[in-house]
C-alpha positions in Angstrom: -9.4 48.3 83.1 -13.1 48.3 82.7 -14.7 48.3 79.3 -16.4 51.7 79.6 -13.2 53.4 80.9 -11.1 55.3 78.3 -7.3 54.9 78.3 -5.3 57.9 79.7 -4.2 60.4 77.1 -0.6 60.3 76.1 1.6 63.1 77.1 2.5 65.3 74.2 6.1 65.4 73.2 7.3 69.0 73.3 9.8 69.9 70.6 11.7 73.2 70.7 10.7 75.7 68.1 13.7 76.3 66.0 12.6 79.9 65.5 13.0 80.5 69.2 16.4 78.8 69.9 18.2 82.0 69.3 16.5 83.6 72.3 17.8 81.0 74.7 20.9 82.3 76.4 24.0 80.2 76.1 25.9 80.0 79.3 29.6 78.9 79.3 30.5 77.2 82.5 34.1 76.5 83.5 34.7 72.7 83.6 36.6 73.1 86.9 33.4 74.5 88.4 31.4 71.6 87.2 33.9 69.1 88.7 33.7 70.8 92.1 30.0 71.5 92.1 27.7 69.3 89.8 24.7 71.5 90.8 26.2 74.3 88.7 24.9 72.4 85.7 21.4 72.8 87.0 21.8 76.4 88.1 23.9 78.3 85.6 24.7 81.9 86.3 22.5 84.4 84.5 24.0 86.2 81.6 25.8 89.5 82.4 23.8 92.7 81.7 27.1 94.5 80.8 27.5 94.9 77.1 30.6 93.3 75.6 33.4 95.9 74.9 33.5 97.0 71.3 36.3 95.9 69.2 39.3 98.2 69.5 37.9 100.0 72.6 39.5 99.3 76.1 37.3 98.0 78.8 36.5 99.9 82.0 39.2 98.0 84.0 41.8 98.8 81.4 40.8 102.5 81.5 41.0 102.5 85.3 44.6 101.2 85.4 46.4 104.5 84.4 44.3 106.3 87.0 45.3 103.8 89.7 49.0 104.3 88.8 48.6 108.0 88.9 46.9 107.8 92.3 49.7 105.6 93.7 52.3 108.0 92.3 50.6 110.9 94.0 50.6 109.1 97.3 54.3 108.3 97.1 55.1 112.0 96.2 53.1 113.1 99.2 54.9 110.7 101.5 58.3 111.8 100.2 57.4 115.4 100.5 56.2 114.8 104.1 59.4 113.0 104.9 61.6 115.8 103.6 59.5 118.4 105.3 59.9 116.5 108.6 63.6 116.4 108.1 63.7 120.1 107.5 61.7 120.8 110.6 63.9 118.5 112.7 67.1 120.1 111.3 65.8 123.6 112.0 65.0 122.6 115.6 68.5 121.3 116.0 69.9 124.6 114.5 67.8 126.7 116.9 69.3 124.8 119.8 72.8 126.1 118.8 71.7 129.6 119.5 72.3 128.8 123.2 73.9 125.3 123.4 77.6 124.5 122.6 78.1 120.7 122.9 81.6 119.7 123.9 81.9 117.2 121.1 81.3 117.3 117.4 81.1 114.6 114.7 84.5 115.6 113.5 86.1 115.1 116.9 84.5 111.7 117.3 85.6 110.6 113.8 89.2 111.4 114.6 89.0 109.3 117.8 91.6 109.4 120.5 92.0 112.2 123.1 90.1 115.4 122.6 91.8 118.6 124.0 89.1 121.2 124.1 87.6 124.0 126.2 84.8 126.5 125.3 85.6 130.2 125.4 83.1 133.0 124.9 83.6 135.3 122.0 83.8 138.2 124.5 87.2 136.8 125.6 88.7 136.2 122.2 91.2 138.8 120.8 89.7 140.9 118.1 92.9 140.4 116.2 92.0 136.7 116.2 88.5 137.3 114.9 89.7 139.8 112.2 92.3 137.2 111.1 89.7 134.5 110.8 87.4 136.7 108.7 90.3 137.7 106.4 91.6 134.2 106.0 88.4 132.1 105.9 85.4 134.2 104.9 85.5 137.9 104.1 81.8 138.0 103.3 80.7 136.7 106.7 78.2 139.2 108.2 77.6 141.0 104.9 76.3 138.1 102.8 72.7 136.7 103.0 73.0 133.0 103.5 75.9 130.7 103.7 77.3 131.3 100.2 76.5 133.2 97.0 74.5 131.6 94.2 77.4 132.2 91.8 79.9 130.4 94.1 77.5 127.5 94.5 76.9 127.3 90.7 80.7 127.3 90.0 81.3 124.5 92.6 78.4 122.4 91.1 79.8 122.8 87.6 83.3 122.0 88.7 82.0 118.8 90.3 80.0 117.8 87.3 83.0 118.3 85.0 85.3 116.4 87.3 87.4 119.4 88.1 88.9 120.2 91.5 87.0 122.7 93.7 89.4 125.5 94.4 86.9 128.0 95.7 87.0 126.8 99.4 84.2 126.6 101.9 82.7 129.5 103.8 82.7 129.6 107.6 79.1 128.4 107.9 79.9 125.5 105.6 83.0 124.5 107.6 81.1 124.8 110.8 78.2 122.4 109.9 80.8 120.0 108.4 82.7 120.0 111.7 79.5 119.6 113.8 77.4 117.1 111.9 79.1 115.6 108.8 81.7 113.2 107.6 84.9 114.0 105.6 84.7 113.9 101.9 83.6 115.9 98.8 80.9 113.6 97.5 77.7 115.2 96.1 75.3 114.0 98.8 77.5 115.3 101.6 77.9 118.6 99.9 74.2 118.9 99.3 73.4 118.2 103.0 76.2 120.7 103.9 74.6 123.4 101.8 71.2 123.0 103.4 72.5 122.9 107.0 74.9 125.8 106.4 72.0 127.9 104.9 69.9 127.1 108.0 72.7 128.1 110.3 73.3 131.4 108.5 69.7 132.4 108.5 69.0 131.3 112.1 72.2 132.2 114.0 73.8 135.6 114.1 77.2 136.1 112.4 78.7 136.6 115.9 77.4 133.3 117.1 78.6 131.5 113.9 82.1 132.9 114.5 82.0 131.9 118.2 81.1 128.3 117.3 83.6 128.1 114.5 86.5 129.3 116.6 85.5 126.8 119.3 85.3 123.8 117.0 88.1 124.4 114.5 91.0 122.0 114.7 94.4 123.7 115.4 96.6 120.6 115.9 96.5 116.8 116.4 93.6 116.3 118.8 93.5 120.0 119.5 90.2 121.8 119.1 89.1 125.3 119.6 91.0 128.6 120.1 91.1 128.3 123.9 93.2 125.1 123.8 95.2 126.3 120.8 96.5 129.6 122.3 97.5 128.0 125.6 99.1 125.1 123.8 101.3 127.1 121.4 101.8 130.4 123.1 101.0 129.8 126.8 98.5 132.7 126.6 94.7 133.0 126.8 92.9 133.8 123.6 92.2 137.3 124.8 95.9 138.1 124.6 96.6 137.1 121.0 98.7 139.5 119.0 98.0 140.2 115.3 101.0 138.0 114.3 100.1 135.1 116.6 96.5 135.2 115.3 97.7 135.2 111.7 100.0 132.2 112.4 97.1 130.2 113.8 95.2 130.8 110.6 98.1 129.1 108.8 97.6 126.0 110.9 94.0 125.4 109.7 94.7 123.9 106.3 96.6 120.9 107.8 96.3 120.8 111.6 97.4 117.2 111.9 100.8 118.0 110.6 101.5 120.9 113.0 103.6 120.5 116.1 104.4 122.7 119.1 108.0 124.0 119.2 110.0 123.2 122.3 109.4 126.0 124.8 106.4 127.2 122.9 105.3 128.5 119.5 104.6 126.7 116.3 107.3 124.3 115.0 107.9 125.3 111.4 110.3 122.5 110.5 113.9 122.5 109.5 113.2 123.0 105.8 111.5 126.2 104.4 109.9 123.9 101.7 107.8 122.1 104.3 104.1 122.7 103.9 103.7 123.8 107.5 106.4 126.5 107.0 104.7 127.7 103.8 101.2 127.8 105.3 102.0 129.4 108.6 104.6 132.0 107.3 102.5 132.7 104.3 99.4 133.5 106.4 101.3 135.5 109.0 103.6 137.5 106.8 101.6 138.0 103.6 98.0 136.9 103.2 96.3 137.8 106.5 97.9 141.3 106.8 97.1 142.1 103.2 93.5 141.0 103.4 92.9 142.8 106.7 94.3 146.0 105.2 91.9 145.5 102.2 89.0 145.2 104.7 89.9 148.6 106.2 91.8 147.3 109.3 90.9 144.9 112.1 88.2 147.3 113.6 86.4 147.4 110.3 86.7 143.6 109.8 85.1 142.7 113.1 82.4 145.3 112.7 81.1 143.2 109.8 79.8 140.7 112.3 78.6 143.3 114.8 81.6 143.6 117.1 82.5 147.1 118.2 84.4 146.5 121.5 87.5 144.7 122.6 88.3 141.6 124.7 89.7 143.9 127.4 86.3 145.5 127.8 85.2 142.1 129.3 88.1 141.6 131.6 85.8 141.8 134.7 84.3 138.4 133.6 87.5 136.7 132.4 87.6 134.5 135.5 84.2 132.9 134.6 84.2 129.3 133.3 83.9 130.6 129.7 86.7 133.1 130.0 89.6 130.6 129.4 91.8 132.7 131.7 93.9 129.7 132.9 95.4 126.8 131.0 93.0 123.9 130.7 94.3 120.7 132.4 93.9 118.7 129.1 96.3 121.2 127.4 98.9 120.8 130.2 98.6 117.0 130.0 99.2 117.2 126.2 102.3 119.4 126.7 103.8 117.1 129.2 103.4 114.0 127.1 
């Protein structure tokens, strides 16, 4: 260094002003971040502009949680409602198909397994005595009631179920019909609920005449024996158009326990050797007491069938009796069953 040259000035030592330390933001950095990225020490995140929540006041996230739960609940409710609406539309479409279609098998037939003896017959070719006996024995309000059952009946059945009491009211024809077509045996609440919905749809969509036609074609009249066409030929060797009032009433007595009924040798319903047998009580009770009394109370068989819109007789349709739906000859399946 030359003599005339001055030494370089010393750099001043900067000391923080203690009065300004409070203005410096303090950044808390997670130690795990520092381990992964040492540069985070040199570039700390700026402080958040959001004010800290006041003591005792929930944060925005906490306030949003109930709203999110309500939104999810509304979505699930909409999905369930859409699913139920789709089921109702589907069931109504199936119900409409029964205005014209008569499938040869039902859920009840398939559940019983084994041979099915069955043949469809049009309501035109069924004795009016048979139709009147069915109304008198099974459902006197068919054709005069709106829907499948009265609200009072449904309420009484629901109360009996909730109280664990037996249901002694019995089912209406629409209820029995949908049970035979679609459902499984039993008296549990879910099955009864489905039955009520389907029976209501059938009652409001199909005419009472069509409901009666389907019922008489699907009812069980003996072991593996379904429908009035097969039943009249099997027991009486006659077509359903020829049933007398007494024979029709006897067949009504078969309905409560069809699996226990047998054909008598040479024809007719075997009533057993003992008058205490259930078959004897049901069949004779229906034929000699209950059905005649109820039909008389309805004003006679003409008045009974008029309830569902029938004002003619089966003989008025004799010209078409030889059609496939006339059941004018014994079905081969019935003959095979007799010869077994």
